[in-house]
C-alpha positions as CSV (number, residue, x, y, z in Angstrom):
1,X,0.0,0.0,0.0
2,X,1.2,3.5,-0.6
3,X,2.4,5.9,2.1
4,X,-0.1,8.2,3.8
5,X,-0.1,10.6,6.8
6,X,-1.8,11.6,9.1
7,X,-26.5,0.2,13.4
8,X,-23.9,0.8,16.4
9,X,-20.5,-0.8,16.5
10,X,-18.0,-1.7,19.2
11,X,-14.5,-2.8,18.3
12,X,-12.6,-4.6,21.0
13,X,-9.2,-4.8,19.3
14,X,-7.1,-2.5,17.1
15,X,-9.3,-1.4,14.3
16,X,-12.4,-2.2,12.4
17,X,-13.5,-0.3,9.3
18,X,-17.0,-0.5,8.0
19,X,-17.1,0.3,4.3
20,X,-20.6,-0.5,3.3
21,X,-23.8,-2.2,4.4
22,X,-25.9,-4.4,2.2
23,X,-29.5,-5.4,2.9
24,X,-31.8,-8.0,1.4
25,X,-35.3,-6.8,0.6
26,X,-38.2,-8.9,1.8
27,X,-38.8,-10.5,-1.6
28,X,-38.1,-14.3,-1.5
29,X,-34.9,-15.5,-3.2
30,X,-33.7,-12.0,-4.2
31,X,-29.9,-11.4,-4.0
32,X,-28.4,-8.9,-1.7
33,X,-28.4,-5.4,-3.1
34,X,-26.4,-2.4,-1.9
35,X,-28.3,0.2,0.0
36,X,-26.9,3.7,0.6
37,X,-26.0,4.6,4.1
38,X,-24.6,7.8,5.8
39,X,-22.2,8.1,8.8
40,X,-18.8,7.5,7.2
41,X,-16.1,9.4,9.0
42,X,-13.0,9.0,6.9
43,X,-11.7,8.6,3.3
44,X,-9.4,5.7,3.3
45,X,-9.1,5.0,-0.5
46,X,-6.6,6.7,-2.7
47,X,-8.3,6.8,-6.1
48,X,-6.3,9.2,-8.3
49,X,-3.1,11.3,-8.6
50,X,0.4,10.4,-7.5
51,X,0.0,11.0,-3.8
52,X,-2.4,9.3,-1.4
53,X,-1.7,12.3,1.0
54,X,-3.9,14.5,-1.2
55,X,-7.0,12.3,-1.4
56,X,-7.4,10.3,1.9
57,X,-8.0,11.6,5.4
58,X,-6.2,9.0,7.7
59,X,-3.9,6.0,7.7
60,X,-5.8,2.8,8.3
61,X,-3.7,0.8,10.8
62,X,-1.4,1.0,13.7
63,X,-1.2,2.8,17.0
64,X,2.0,4.3,15.7
65,X,1.8,5.9,12.2
66,X,2.0,3.2,9.5
67,X,1.0,5.4,6.6
68,X,-1.2,2.6,5.0
69,X,-4.3,3.2,2.9
70,X,-6.3,1.3,0.4
71,X,-6.0,2.2,-3.3
72,X,-7.8,1.6,-6.6
73,X,-6.6,-0.1,-9.7
74,X,-6.3,3.3,-11.4
75,X,-4.1,4.6,-8.6
76,X,-1.9,1.5,-8.8
77,X,-1.5,1.9,-12.6
78,X,-0.8,5.6,-12.3
79,X,1.9,5.0,-9.7
80,X,3.4,1.8,-11.2
81,X,2.6,-0.5,-8.2
82,X,3.1,-4.2,-8.7
83,X,-0.5,-5.4,-8.2
84,X,-3.7,-5.2,-6.2
85,X,-6.2,-2.4,-5.9
86,X,-9.9,-2.0,-5.3
87,X,-12.2,-2.0,-8.4
88,X,-12.3,1.5,-9.9
89,X,-16.1,1.4,-10.0
90,X,-16.3,0.5,-6.3
91,X,-18.3,-2.7,-6.8
92,X,-17.2,-5.8,-4.8
93,X,-19.0,-9.0,-5.8
94,X,-19.3,-12.4,-4.2
95,X,-21.6,-15.4,-4.7
96,X,-24.4,-13.9,-2.6
97,X,-24.4,-10.5,-4.2
98,X,-22.5,-7.3,-4.3
99,X,-21.3,-4.4,-2.2
100,X,-21.1,-0.9,-3.6
101,X,-18.4,1.1,-1.9
102,X,-19.2,4.7,-1.1
103,X,-17.6,7.2,-3.4
104,X,-13.8,7.1,-3.3
105,X,-13.5,10.9,-3.4
106,X,-15.3,11.5,-0.1
107,X,-15.6,9.8,3.3
108,X,-16.1,6.1,2.5
109,X,-15.4,4.3,5.7
110,X,-16.6,4.2,9.3
111,X,-13.2,3.8,10.9
112,X,-13.3,2.8,14.6
113,X,-10.2,2.3,16.7
114,X,-10.2,0.1,19.8
115,X,-13.3,0.9,21.9
116,X,-14.7,3.7,19.7
117,X,-18.3,3.4,18.6
118,X,-20.0,4.7,15.5
119,X,-23.4,4.9,13.7
120,X,-24.4,4.3,10.1
121,X,-27.9,5.2,9.0
122,X,-30.0,4.2,6.0
123,X,-30.4,7.0,3.5
124,X,-33.9,5.8,2.8
125,X,-35.4,3.6,5.6
126,X,-37.1,0.5,4.4
127,X,-38.0,-3.1,5.5
128,X,-35.3,-5.8,5.1
129,X,-35.1,-9.4,5.9
130,X,-31.3,-9.6,6.1
131,X,-28.3,-7.4,6.8
132,X,-24.7,-7.9,5.5
133,X,-21.8,-5.7,6.6
134,X,-18.5,-5.4,4.7
135,X,-15.8,-4.9,7.3
136,X,-12.1,-5.4,7.7
137,X,-9.6,-5.2,10.5
138,X,-5.9,-4.5,10.6
139,X,-3.1,-5.6,12.9
140,X,-4.9,-8.8,14.0
141,X,-8.6,-9.7,14.6
142,X,-11.4,-7.5,16.0
143,X,-14.6,-8.4,17.7
144,X,-17.5,-6.4,16.3
145,X,-20.9,-6.1,17.9
146,X,-23.7,-4.8,15.6
147,X,-26.9,-3.3,17.1
148,X,-29.7,-2.6,14.7
149,X,-32.2,0.2,15.7
150,X,-35.6,0.1,14.1
151,X,-39.2,1.2,14.4
152,X,-41.9,-1.4,14.6
153,X,-45.1,0.0,13.1
154,X,-46.0,3.0,15.2
155,X,-44.0,2.0,18.3
156,X,-40.9,3.9,19.5
157,X,-37.5,2.8,18.3
158,X,-36.2,-0.5,19.6
159,X,-33.1,-2.4,18.8
160,X,-31.7,-5.9,18.2
161,X,-28.1,-6.8,19.2
162,X,-26.6,-9.3,16.9
163,X,-24.0,-11.8,18.4
164,X,-20.4,-10.6,18.3
165,X,-18.6,-11.3,15.0
166,X,-15.0,-11.9,14.6
167,X,-13.4,-9.9,11.8
168,X,-10.1,-11.2,10.5
C-alpha cells in the first residue's frame, strides 16, 4: 500500500473499518443489493493522482503511524505499483451479491479504533429481511458487535443486538 499521513458498533481490538452495508429486501430469493448509508467518518481509499496524501484523510492501521491506505486499480497503474487495488467502480461482488463502496473521493469508511463506537444510517429507511456488513480489520482480529435500531409500526425505536462477530 502507498504511504499516507496523518446500526452501532463496538470494536474490541485494534481497528475495524466499515465500508458498506448491504441489505436484502423482503422478496423471497432475491440477491443482496447495496443500500446507501450515511455516517462514514474517513476517506481511506486513494483513487487518483500520484500521492495518497492528497485524497485520503487518515492512515488505516497502527497505534504508531504506519501510513497505509487502500487504493484503486487506477491509482496502482498511475503509480506503477506491482499489483492489487480496489475495483475502480467500487463494486465488490461475491456469490451472494455485491457491495457498492461509497464514493472514493469523499468519506467512504466508518473507521473505529479500539473501543470507539459509530453509527451508520440508511439514506432511505425500508423493510429488510437480512443485513450484511462489509468490514475489515488491521493488525490482527477484531470483535465487532452490531446493534440494529428500528421502528416497529407506530411504536418507539427499539433495537436488536446481533452476536459478536470476529473480523479477521
